[in-house]
Backbone as XML, in Angstrom:
<?xml version="1.0"?>
<chain id="A" units="angstrom">
  <residue number="1" name="MET">
    <atom name="N" x="161.629" y="105.330" z="86.027"/>
    <atom name="CA" x="162.456" y="104.246" z="86.535"/>
    <atom name="C" x="161.723" y="102.925" z="86.293"/>
  </residue>
  <residue number="2" name="SER">
    <atom name="N" x="162.441" y="101.957" z="85.801"/>
    <atom name="CA" x="161.863" y="100.652" z="85.500"/>
    <atom name="C" x="161.820" y="99.754" z="86.729"/>
  </residue>
  <residue number="3" name="ALA">
    <atom name="N" x="160.863" y="98.857" z="86.710"/>
    <atom name="CA" x="160.791" y="97.853" z="87.772"/>
    <atom name="C" x="161.952" y="96.875" z="87.606"/>
  </residue>
  <residue number="4" name="PRO">
    <atom name="N" x="162.463" y="96.301" z="88.688"/>
    <atom name="CA" x="163.624" y="95.414" z="88.587"/>
    <atom name="C" x="163.399" y="94.197" z="87.687"/>
  </residue>
  <residue number="5" name="TYR">
    <atom name="N" x="162.167" y="93.704" z="87.629"/>
    <atom name="CA" x="161.926" y="92.519" z="86.812"/>
    <atom name="C" x="161.942" y="92.830" z="85.318"/>
  </residue>
  <residue number="6" name="HIS">
    <atom name="N" x="161.885" y="94.107" z="84.939"/>
    <atom name="CA" x="161.962" y="94.470" z="83.528"/>
    <atom name="C" x="163.352" y="94.225" z="82.962"/>
  </residue>
  <residue number="7" name="SER">
    <atom name="N" x="164.349" y="94.273" z="83.803"/>
    <atom name="CA" x="165.706" y="94.103" z="83.307"/>
    <atom name="C" x="166.305" y="92.747" z="83.691"/>
  </residue>
  <residue number="8" name="THR">
    <atom name="N" x="165.461" y="91.788" z="83.999"/>
    <atom name="CA" x="165.930" y="90.445" z="84.299"/>
    <atom name="C" x="166.363" y="89.773" z="83.002"/>
  </residue>
  <residue number="9" name="LYS">
    <atom name="N" x="167.578" y="89.294" z="82.987"/>
    <atom name="CA" x="168.093" y="88.672" z="81.773"/>
    <atom name="C" x="167.740" y="87.197" z="81.748"/>
  </residue>
  <residue number="10" name="GLU">
    <atom name="N" x="167.498" y="86.714" z="80.547"/>
    <atom name="CA" x="167.059" y="85.336" z="80.371"/>
    <atom name="C" x="168.221" y="84.362" z="80.167"/>
  </residue>
  <residue number="11" name="ALA">
    <atom name="N" x="169.329" y="84.826" z="79.674"/>
    <atom name="CA" x="170.443" y="83.948" z="79.320"/>
    <atom name="C" x="170.962" y="83.186" z="80.537"/>
  </residue>
  <residue number="12" name="PRO">
    <atom name="N" x="171.460" y="81.964" z="80.324"/>
    <atom name="CA" x="171.968" y="81.167" z="81.438"/>
    <atom name="C" x="173.230" y="81.768" z="82.051"/>
  </residue>
  <residue number="13" name="LYS">
    <atom name="N" x="173.493" y="81.363" z="83.266"/>
    <atom name="CA" x="174.677" y="81.830" z="83.995"/>
    <atom name="C" x="175.764" y="80.766" z="83.926"/>
  </residue>
  <residue number="14" name="SER">
    <atom name="N" x="176.940" y="81.100" z="84.385"/>
    <atom name="CA" x="178.053" y="80.149" z="84.351"/>
    <atom name="C" x="177.798" y="78.943" z="85.252"/>
  </residue>
  <residue number="15" name="THR">
    <atom name="N" x="176.879" y="79.073" z="86.198"/>
    <atom name="CA" x="176.573" y="77.964" z="87.102"/>
    <atom name="C" x="175.408" y="77.102" z="86.604"/>
  </residue>
  <residue number="16" name="SER">
    <atom name="N" x="174.859" y="77.440" z="85.439"/>
    <atom name="CA" x="173.734" y="76.665" z="84.897"/>
    <atom name="C" x="174.162" y="75.254" z="84.540"/>
  </residue>
  <residue number="17" name="ARG">
    <atom name="N" x="173.234" y="74.350" z="84.614"/>
    <atom name="CA" x="173.523" y="72.951" z="84.287"/>
    <atom name="C" x="173.655" y="72.758" z="82.787"/>
  </residue>
  <residue number="18" name="LYS">
    <atom name="N" x="174.277" y="71.670" z="82.424"/>
    <atom name="CA" x="174.540" y="71.351" z="81.030"/>
    <atom name="C" x="173.262" y="71.344" z="80.196"/>
  </residue>
  <residue number="19" name="GLN">
    <atom name="N" x="172.209" y="70.727" z="80.694"/>
    <atom name="CA" x="170.951" y="70.639" z="79.950"/>
    <atom name="C" x="170.330" y="72.016" z="79.758"/>
  </residue>
  <residue number="20" name="GLU">
    <atom name="N" x="170.447" y="72.900" z="80.765"/>
    <atom name="CA" x="169.923" y="74.258" z="80.652"/>
    <atom name="C" x="170.663" y="75.031" z="79.564"/>
  </residue>
  <residue number="21" name="LEU">
    <atom name="N" x="171.984" y="74.892" z="79.528"/>
    <atom name="CA" x="172.787" y="75.546" z="78.494"/>
    <atom name="C" x="172.382" y="75.049" z="77.118"/>
  </residue>
  <residue number="22" name="TYR">
    <atom name="N" x="172.224" y="73.740" z="76.990"/>
    <atom name="CA" x="171.873" y="73.127" z="75.712"/>
    <atom name="C" x="170.493" y="73.600" z="75.246"/>
  </residue>
  <residue number="23" name="ASP">
    <atom name="N" x="169.530" y="73.605" z="76.152"/>
    <atom name="CA" x="168.170" y="74.022" z="75.804"/>
    <atom name="C" x="168.142" y="75.485" z="75.359"/>
  </residue>
  <residue number="24" name="TRP">
    <atom name="N" x="168.891" y="76.351" z="76.074"/>
    <atom name="CA" x="168.923" y="77.764" z="75.720"/>
    <atom name="C" x="169.551" y="77.956" z="74.338"/>
  </residue>
  <residue number="25" name="LEU">
    <atom name="N" x="170.639" y="77.256" z="74.079"/>
    <atom name="CA" x="171.276" y="77.345" z="72.766"/>
    <atom name="C" x="170.342" y="76.850" z="71.672"/>
  </residue>
  <residue number="26" name="ASN">
    <atom name="N" x="169.664" y="75.761" z="71.930"/>
    <atom name="CA" x="168.744" y="75.192" z="70.950"/>
    <atom name="C" x="167.633" y="76.192" z="70.598"/>
  </residue>
  <residue number="27" name="ASP">
    <atom name="N" x="167.184" y="76.972" z="71.576"/>
    <atom name="CA" x="166.134" y="77.961" z="71.349"/>
    <atom name="C" x="166.648" y="79.230" z="70.670"/>
  </residue>
  <residue number="28" name="ASN">
    <atom name="N" x="167.923" y="79.578" z="70.864"/>
    <atom name="CA" x="168.428" y="80.873" z="70.409"/>
    <atom name="C" x="169.357" y="80.832" z="69.205"/>
  </residue>
  <residue number="29" name="LEU">
    <atom name="N" x="169.899" y="79.690" z="68.867"/>
    <atom name="CA" x="170.750" y="79.604" z="67.682"/>
    <atom name="C" x="169.898" y="79.527" z="66.427"/>
  </residue>
  <residue number="30" name="GLU">
    <atom name="N" x="170.412" y="80.098" z="65.349"/>
    <atom name="CA" x="169.694" y="80.070" z="64.078"/>
    <atom name="C" x="170.654" y="79.731" z="62.950"/>
  </residue>
  <residue number="31" name="GLY">
    <atom name="N" x="170.107" y="79.227" z="61.878"/>
    <atom name="CA" x="170.868" y="78.980" z="60.652"/>
    <atom name="C" x="172.009" y="77.995" z="60.816"/>
  </residue>
  <residue number="32" name="PRO">
    <atom name="N" x="173.155" y="78.305" z="60.195"/>
    <atom name="CA" x="174.288" y="77.373" z="60.210"/>
    <atom name="C" x="174.857" y="77.146" z="61.609"/>
  </residue>
  <residue number="33" name="GLU">
    <atom name="N" x="174.674" y="78.115" z="62.496"/>
    <atom name="CA" x="175.173" y="77.953" z="63.865"/>
    <atom name="C" x="174.445" y="76.821" z="64.584"/>
  </residue>
  <residue number="34" name="LYS">
    <atom name="N" x="173.157" y="76.653" z="64.277"/>
    <atom name="CA" x="172.372" y="75.606" z="64.930"/>
    <atom name="C" x="172.858" y="74.221" z="64.507"/>
  </residue>
  <residue number="35" name="LEU">
    <atom name="N" x="173.423" y="74.124" z="63.304"/>
    <atom name="CA" x="173.936" y="72.844" z="62.827"/>
    <atom name="C" x="175.153" y="72.380" z="63.620"/>
  </residue>
  <residue number="36" name="LYS">
    <atom name="N" x="175.870" y="73.322" z="64.267"/>
    <atom name="CA" x="177.032" y="72.974" z="65.084"/>
    <atom name="C" x="176.634" y="72.301" z="66.397"/>
  </residue>
  <residue number="37" name="LEU">
    <atom name="N" x="175.361" y="72.421" z="66.749"/>
    <atom name="CA" x="174.877" y="71.872" z="68.007"/>
    <atom name="C" x="174.626" y="70.371" z="67.854"/>
  </residue>
  <residue number="38" name="LYS">
    <atom name="N" x="175.504" y="69.591" z="68.458"/>
    <atom name="CA" x="175.376" y="68.130" z="68.409"/>
    <atom name="C" x="174.430" y="67.683" z="69.523"/>
  </residue>
  <residue number="39" name="PRO">
    <atom name="N" x="174.043" y="66.413" z="69.545"/>
    <atom name="CA" x="173.227" y="65.926" z="70.664"/>
    <atom name="C" x="173.919" y="66.202" z="72.002"/>
  </residue>
  <residue number="40" name="VAL">
    <atom name="N" x="173.116" y="66.489" z="73.008"/>
    <atom name="CA" x="173.636" y="66.933" z="74.300"/>
    <atom name="C" x="174.639" y="65.958" z="74.915"/>
  </residue>
  <residue number="41" name="LYS">
    <atom name="N" x="174.452" y="64.672" z="74.726"/>
    <atom name="CA" x="175.368" y="63.694" z="75.327"/>
    <atom name="C" x="176.744" y="63.712" z="74.683"/>
  </residue>
  <residue number="42" name="GLN">
    <atom name="N" x="176.850" y="64.250" z="73.467"/>
    <atom name="CA" x="178.137" y="64.304" z="72.773"/>
    <atom name="C" x="178.909" y="65.579" z="73.077"/>
  </residue>
  <residue number="43" name="MET">
    <atom name="N" x="178.285" y="66.531" z="73.744"/>
    <atom name="CA" x="178.944" y="67.814" z="74.021"/>
    <atom name="C" x="179.344" y="67.909" z="75.484"/>
  </residue>
  <residue number="44" name="ARG">
    <atom name="N" x="180.438" y="68.588" z="75.712"/>
    <atom name="CA" x="180.902" y="68.832" z="77.077"/>
    <atom name="C" x="180.421" y="70.201" z="77.529"/>
  </residue>
  <residue number="45" name="ARG">
    <atom name="N" x="180.282" y="70.346" z="78.831"/>
    <atom name="CA" x="179.758" y="71.585" z="79.385"/>
    <atom name="C" x="180.595" y="72.816" z="79.009"/>
  </residue>
  <residue number="46" name="PRO">
    <atom name="N" x="181.935" y="72.766" z="79.093"/>
    <atom name="CA" x="182.722" y="73.947" z="78.700"/>
    <atom name="C" x="182.495" y="74.355" z="77.236"/>
  </residue>
  <residue number="47" name="GLU">
    <atom name="N" x="182.299" y="73.387" z="76.381"/>
    <atom name="CA" x="182.028" y="73.668" z="74.974"/>
    <atom name="C" x="180.683" y="74.398" z="74.830"/>
  </residue>
  <residue number="48" name="LEU">
    <atom name="N" x="179.677" y="73.940" z="75.565"/>
    <atom name="CA" x="178.367" y="74.590" z="75.551"/>
    <atom name="C" x="178.460" y="76.006" z="76.120"/>
  </residue>
  <residue number="49" name="TRP">
    <atom name="N" x="179.195" y="76.168" z="77.223"/>
    <atom name="CA" x="179.325" y="77.474" z="77.860"/>
    <atom name="C" x="180.013" y="78.463" z="76.920"/>
  </residue>
  <residue number="50" name="LYS">
    <atom name="N" x="181.015" y="78.010" z="76.179"/>
    <atom name="CA" x="181.702" y="78.873" z="75.208"/>
    <atom name="C" x="180.726" y="79.339" z="74.132"/>
  </residue>
  <residue number="51" name="MET">
    <atom name="N" x="179.870" y="78.445" z="73.654"/>
    <atom name="CA" x="178.880" y="78.810" z="72.641"/>
    <atom name="C" x="177.875" y="79.825" z="73.194"/>
  </residue>
  <residue number="52" name="VAL">
    <atom name="N" x="177.480" y="79.662" z="74.459"/>
    <atom name="CA" x="176.551" y="80.603" z="75.097"/>
    <atom name="C" x="177.204" y="81.975" z="75.186"/>
  </residue>
  <residue number="53" name="GLN">
    <atom name="N" x="178.459" y="82.032" z="75.631"/>
    <atom name="CA" x="179.165" y="83.304" z="75.753"/>
    <atom name="C" x="179.298" y="83.992" z="74.400"/>
  </residue>
  <residue number="54" name="ASP">
    <atom name="N" x="179.625" y="83.235" z="73.375"/>
    <atom name="CA" x="179.765" y="83.816" z="72.041"/>
    <atom name="C" x="178.446" y="84.405" z="71.554"/>
  </residue>
  <residue number="55" name="LEU">
    <atom name="N" x="177.352" y="83.730" z="71.842"/>
    <atom name="CA" x="176.046" y="84.204" z="71.407"/>
    <atom name="C" x="175.574" y="85.398" z="72.233"/>
  </residue>
  <residue number="56" name="LYS">
    <atom name="N" x="175.902" y="85.392" z="73.524"/>
    <atom name="CA" x="175.470" y="86.475" z="74.404"/>
    <atom name="C" x="176.210" y="87.778" z="74.113"/>
  </residue>
  <residue number="57" name="ASN">
    <atom name="N" x="177.452" y="87.715" z="73.654"/>
    <atom name="CA" x="178.218" y="88.925" z="73.388"/>
    <atom name="C" x="177.526" y="89.775" z="72.337"/>
  </residue>
  <residue number="58" name="GLY">
    <atom name="N" x="177.181" y="90.987" z="72.715"/>
    <atom name="CA" x="176.520" y="91.899" z="71.794"/>
    <atom name="C" x="175.018" y="91.732" z="71.726"/>
  </residue>
  <residue number="59" name="ASN">
    <atom name="N" x="174.478" y="90.689" z="72.297"/>
    <atom name="CA" x="173.030" y="90.464" z="72.297"/>
    <atom name="C" x="172.530" y="90.464" z="73.735"/>
  </residue>
  <residue number="60" name="GLU">
    <atom name="N" x="171.443" y="91.160" z="73.960"/>
    <atom name="CA" x="170.820" y="91.166" z="75.282"/>
    <atom name="C" x="169.543" y="90.347" z="75.205"/>
  </residue>
  <residue number="61" name="TYR">
    <atom name="N" x="169.395" y="89.405" z="76.094"/>
    <atom name="CA" x="168.205" y="88.558" z="76.133"/>
    <atom name="C" x="167.455" y="88.829" z="77.431"/>
  </residue>
  <residue number="62" name="TYR">
    <atom name="N" x="166.317" y="89.496" z="77.306"/>
    <atom name="CA" x="165.508" y="89.828" z="78.462"/>
    <atom name="C" x="164.216" y="89.018" z="78.449"/>
  </residue>
  <residue number="63" name="ILE">
    <atom name="N" x="163.779" y="88.605" z="79.608"/>
    <atom name="CA" x="162.563" y="87.815" z="79.740"/>
    <atom name="C" x="161.360" y="88.598" z="79.226"/>
  </residue>
  <residue number="64" name="VAL">
    <atom name="N" x="161.286" y="89.876" z="79.539"/>
    <atom name="CA" x="160.131" y="90.683" z="79.132"/>
    <atom name="C" x="160.053" y="90.787" z="77.604"/>
  </residue>
  <residue number="65" name="ASP">
    <atom name="N" x="161.201" y="90.790" z="76.913"/>
    <atom name="CA" x="161.194" y="90.841" z="75.446"/>
    <atom name="C" x="160.553" y="89.590" z="74.860"/>
  </residue>
  <residue number="66" name="LYS">
    <atom name="N" x="160.881" y="88.443" z="75.434"/>
    <atom name="CA" x="160.327" y="87.186" z="74.944"/>
    <atom name="C" x="158.813" y="87.135" z="75.164"/>
  </residue>
  <residue number="67" name="GLU">
    <atom name="N" x="158.363" y="87.616" z="76.302"/>
    <atom name="CA" x="156.929" y="87.652" z="76.591"/>
    <atom name="C" x="156.210" y="88.590" z="75.626"/>
  </residue>
  <residue number="68" name="ALA">
    <atom name="N" x="156.804" y="89.728" z="75.334"/>
    <atom name="CA" x="156.191" y="90.690" z="74.417"/>
    <atom name="C" x="156.053" y="90.097" z="73.021"/>
  </residue>
  <residue number="69" name="LEU">
    <atom name="N" x="157.060" y="89.347" z="72.583"/>
    <atom name="CA" x="157.011" y="88.729" z="71.256"/>
    <atom name="C" x="155.890" y="87.705" z="71.137"/>
  </residue>
  <residue number="70" name="LYS">
    <atom name="N" x="155.561" y="87.047" z="72.236"/>
    <atom name="CA" x="154.466" y="86.071" z="72.224"/>
    <atom name="C" x="153.156" y="86.728" z="71.793"/>
  </residue>
  <residue number="71" name="TYR">
    <atom name="N" x="152.986" y="87.996" z="72.151"/>
    <atom name="CA" x="151.748" y="88.719" z="71.863"/>
    <atom name="C" x="151.879" y="89.661" z="70.664"/>
  </residue>
  <residue number="72" name="GLY">
    <atom name="N" x="152.969" y="89.507" z="69.923"/>
    <atom name="CA" x="153.148" y="90.291" z="68.706"/>
    <atom name="C" x="153.660" y="91.707" z="68.944"/>
  </residue>
  <residue number="73" name="ASN">
    <atom name="N" x="154.221" y="91.974" z="70.104"/>
    <atom name="CA" x="154.745" y="93.301" z="70.413"/>
    <atom name="C" x="156.263" y="93.305" z="70.333"/>
  </residue>
  <residue number="74" name="THR">
    <atom name="N" x="156.829" y="94.473" z="70.073"/>
    <atom name="CA" x="158.275" y="94.625" z="70.024"/>
    <atom name="C" x="158.683" y="95.626" z="71.098"/>
  </residue>
  <residue number="75" name="VAL">
    <atom name="N" x="159.712" y="95.303" z="71.857"/>
    <atom name="CA" x="160.228" y="96.189" z="72.891"/>
    <atom name="C" x="161.286" y="97.074" z="72.263"/>
  </residue>
  <residue number="76" name="VAL">
    <atom name="N" x="161.150" y="98.388" z="72.445"/>
    <atom name="CA" x="162.128" y="99.335" z="71.923"/>
    <atom name="C" x="162.943" y="99.836" z="73.111"/>
  </residue>
  <residue number="77" name="ARG">
    <atom name="N" x="164.249" y="99.739" z="72.996"/>
    <atom name="CA" x="165.126" y="100.210" z="74.085"/>
    <atom name="C" x="165.914" y="101.414" z="73.635"/>
  </residue>
</chain>
């Protein structure tokens, strides 16, 4: 059985602030998708939230995975 903090998800919630959504997208978008990200003052919160939902679908973002990558390790699920 895993400890509860092992399954803590990193992705923002629907109640996250606009800047938090923007920062998370900036860190997780890659390639042509990142080009769609305009400066934060030009984007509305619902638009940012839609982009977060689209990126989160099918992808799981766990805090422990990000920490493992810092040290060159890969988490296998």
